[in-house]
C-alpha positions as CSV (number, residue, x, y, z in Angstrom):
1,M,155.9,-8.2,48.1
2,P,156.6,-4.7,49.1
3,A,157.8,-3.9,52.6
4,R,155.3,-2.4,55.0
5,H,155.4,1.4,55.3
6,G,156.5,2.8,58.6
7,D,155.0,6.2,59.3
8,S,151.7,6.9,57.6
9,Q,152.8,10.5,57.3
10,F,155.6,9.6,54.9
11,D,155.2,8.3,51.3
12,Y,158.0,6.8,49.4
13,P,158.7,8.2,46.0
14,E,156.9,6.7,43.0
15,Y,160.1,5.0,41.9
16,A,163.5,4.7,43.7
17,E,166.6,2.5,44.1
18,F,166.3,1.1,47.6
19,H,169.0,-0.4,49.7
20,L,168.1,-2.5,52.7
21,R,170.5,-3.9,55.3
22,C,168.8,-6.1,57.9
23,N,170.2,-8.5,60.4
24,P,167.4,-10.8,61.6
25,G,169.6,-12.0,64.4
26,Y,169.1,-8.7,66.2
27,D,165.3,-9.3,66.3
28,F,165.7,-12.8,67.5
29,V,167.9,-11.6,70.4
30,R,165.0,-9.3,71.3
31,F,162.6,-12.2,71.0
32,I,164.6,-14.4,73.4
33,G,164.6,-11.5,75.9
34,W,160.9,-11.0,75.7
35,L,160.4,-14.8,76.0
36,E,162.5,-15.0,79.1
37,E,161.1,-11.8,80.7
38,A,157.4,-12.4,80.0
39,P,155.5,-12.8,83.3
40,P,154.1,-16.3,83.5
41,E,150.5,-15.2,83.5
42,K,150.9,-13.2,80.3
43,F,153.0,-15.9,78.6
44,N,150.5,-18.5,79.6
45,H,147.7,-16.6,77.8
46,V,149.4,-17.5,74.5
47,F,151.6,-20.6,75.2
48,A,151.6,-23.4,77.7
49,A,154.2,-22.9,80.4
50,Y,156.3,-25.9,79.3
51,A,156.7,-24.3,75.8
52,R,158.9,-21.4,77.1
53,N,162.2,-23.3,77.3
54,P,162.0,-25.2,74.0
55,L,160.9,-22.0,72.3
56,G,163.9,-20.3,73.9
57,V,166.3,-22.8,72.4
58,I,164.9,-22.4,68.9
59,I,164.7,-18.6,69.1
60,A,168.2,-18.4,70.5
61,S,169.5,-20.6,67.7
62,C,167.9,-18.3,65.1
63,A,169.5,-15.3,66.7
64,I,172.9,-17.0,66.7
65,E,172.5,-18.0,63.0
66,G,171.5,-14.5,62.2
67,Y,174.7,-13.1,63.7
68,I,176.9,-15.8,62.1
69,N,175.5,-14.8,58.6
70,Y,175.8,-11.1,59.4
71,V,179.5,-11.4,60.2
72,G,180.0,-14.0,57.5
73,H,178.8,-11.7,54.8
74,H,181.0,-9.0,56.1
75,V,184.3,-11.0,56.3
76,D,183.8,-13.4,53.3
77,P,183.0,-12.2,49.8
78,K,182.1,-15.9,49.0
79,W,179.9,-16.4,52.0
80,E,176.8,-17.2,49.9
81,E,178.7,-20.0,48.0
82,F,180.1,-21.4,51.3
83,T,176.7,-21.5,52.9
84,K,175.0,-23.2,49.9
85,E,177.1,-26.3,50.9
86,R,175.8,-28.1,53.9
87,S,177.9,-26.7,56.7
88,S,177.5,-27.0,60.4
89,V,177.4,-24.0,62.8
90,S,180.9,-24.9,64.0
91,D,182.1,-25.0,60.3
92,R,180.7,-21.5,59.7
93,I,182.2,-20.1,62.9
94,R,185.5,-21.7,62.1
95,R,185.5,-20.1,58.6
96,I,184.7,-16.7,60.1
97,Y,187.5,-16.9,62.6
98,S,190.0,-18.2,60.1
99,L,189.3,-15.2,57.9
100,L,189.6,-12.9,61.0
101,K,192.9,-14.8,61.6
102,K,191.9,-15.4,65.2
103,P,191.7,-18.7,67.1
104,V,188.4,-20.2,68.1
105,D,188.0,-22.8,70.9
106,F,185.0,-25.1,70.9
107,G,186.2,-27.0,73.9
108,S,185.2,-24.4,76.5
109,G,183.4,-21.1,77.0
110,V,180.7,-19.6,74.9
111,M,181.6,-21.5,71.7
112,Q,181.2,-24.8,73.4
113,Q,177.8,-23.6,74.8
114,V,176.7,-22.6,71.3
115,I,177.5,-26.0,70.0
116,E,175.5,-27.6,72.9
117,L,172.6,-25.3,72.3
118,F,172.5,-26.3,68.6
119,Q,172.7,-30.0,69.5
120,M,169.6,-29.4,71.6
121,R,167.9,-27.4,68.8
122,R,168.6,-30.4,66.5
123,R,167.0,-32.7,69.0
124,L,163.9,-30.4,69.2
125,V,163.4,-29.9,65.5
126,H,164.2,-33.5,64.5
127,P,162.7,-35.3,67.5
128,Q,163.3,-39.0,67.9
129,F,160.8,-41.4,69.3
130,Q,161.8,-42.4,72.9
131,D,161.1,-45.8,74.2
132,T,162.9,-46.2,77.5
133,R,162.6,-48.9,80.2
134,E,164.7,-48.5,83.2
135,E,164.6,-49.5,86.9
136,R,165.1,-46.3,88.9
137,S,163.7,-44.2,91.6
138,S,161.9,-41.8,89.2
139,P,160.7,-41.8,85.6
140,P,163.4,-41.4,83.0
141,P,163.7,-37.8,81.7
142,D,162.3,-37.0,78.2
143,L,163.5,-34.4,75.8
144,F,161.6,-31.6,77.4
145,D,163.0,-32.5,80.8
146,H,166.5,-32.1,79.4
147,V,165.7,-28.8,77.9
148,D,164.2,-27.5,81.2
149,V,167.4,-28.5,83.1
150,D,170.0,-27.5,80.6
151,F,168.4,-24.7,78.7
152,P,165.9,-22.6,80.6
153,A,165.1,-19.5,78.6
154,A,167.5,-17.4,80.8
155,N,170.4,-19.7,79.9
156,S,169.6,-19.6,76.2
157,R,169.4,-15.8,76.3
158,R,172.7,-15.6,78.2
159,I,174.5,-17.9,75.6
160,T,173.0,-15.9,72.7
161,E,174.0,-12.5,74.0
162,S,177.5,-13.7,75.0
163,F,178.0,-15.2,71.6
164,R,176.8,-12.0,69.9
165,D,179.0,-9.8,72.0
166,T,182.1,-12.0,71.4
167,L,181.6,-12.4,67.7
168,L,181.0,-8.7,67.1
169,C,183.9,-7.7,69.2
170,D,186.2,-10.2,67.5
171,A,185.0,-9.0,64.0
172,Q,185.1,-5.3,65.2
173,M,181.6,-4.8,63.9
174,E,178.6,-2.8,65.1
175,D,175.4,-4.5,66.2
176,L,173.5,-3.7,63.0
177,W,169.7,-4.2,63.1
178,W,168.1,-2.5,60.2
179,R,168.9,0.3,57.8
180,Q,167.1,1.4,54.7
181,S,168.0,4.1,52.2
182,Y,166.9,5.1,48.8
183,A,167.7,7.4,46.0
184,Q,164.7,8.7,44.0
185,K,165.0,7.9,40.2
186,E,163.1,8.7,37.1
187,K,160.6,5.9,36.5
188,P,161.6,3.9,33.4
189,V,159.1,3.9,30.6
190,R,158.5,0.1,30.9
191,F,156.8,0.8,34.3
192,E,154.5,3.5,33.1
193,R,150.9,2.5,32.9
194,E,149.1,3.1,29.7
195,A,146.1,5.5,30.2
């Protein structure tokens, strides 16, 4: 499937060698910002109000994964092989920091918050049936109550942006979003249509 064309005034050459570098994490950081900042009345035209915070956890997790893979590809020539194995977010972060020869602490700060965010993401995307009976002064909280308390969209955004800034600073990398280049080439005979 070819990529969509940007400006209708510009046509790509008939044949070229293209090079695309794209970090989807960048887009997901923008998504979590839009999600958090959307005025309730506009957000509620599309989603129910209680969807904001669970969506925030999922989108923030996507952004973080995007940045982990962006930096991972940069620092590890065998990143593809490593990620084919089943590895946790903490395993991937540990690998990056070991290659950077820098310590990483999952016991506090943004790295601990990232792990907690991913634990909540796992609970959201692999939900468990809840059957709770308790004597108490209020109903027991469900999964979405926990999300609302621990991960409102603003908190998910803050964790994501803090992780992004920390990781890029530690790896001494720019915040790449999207770059495309091409070099026009002569079209090989095998691609010529017979008239």
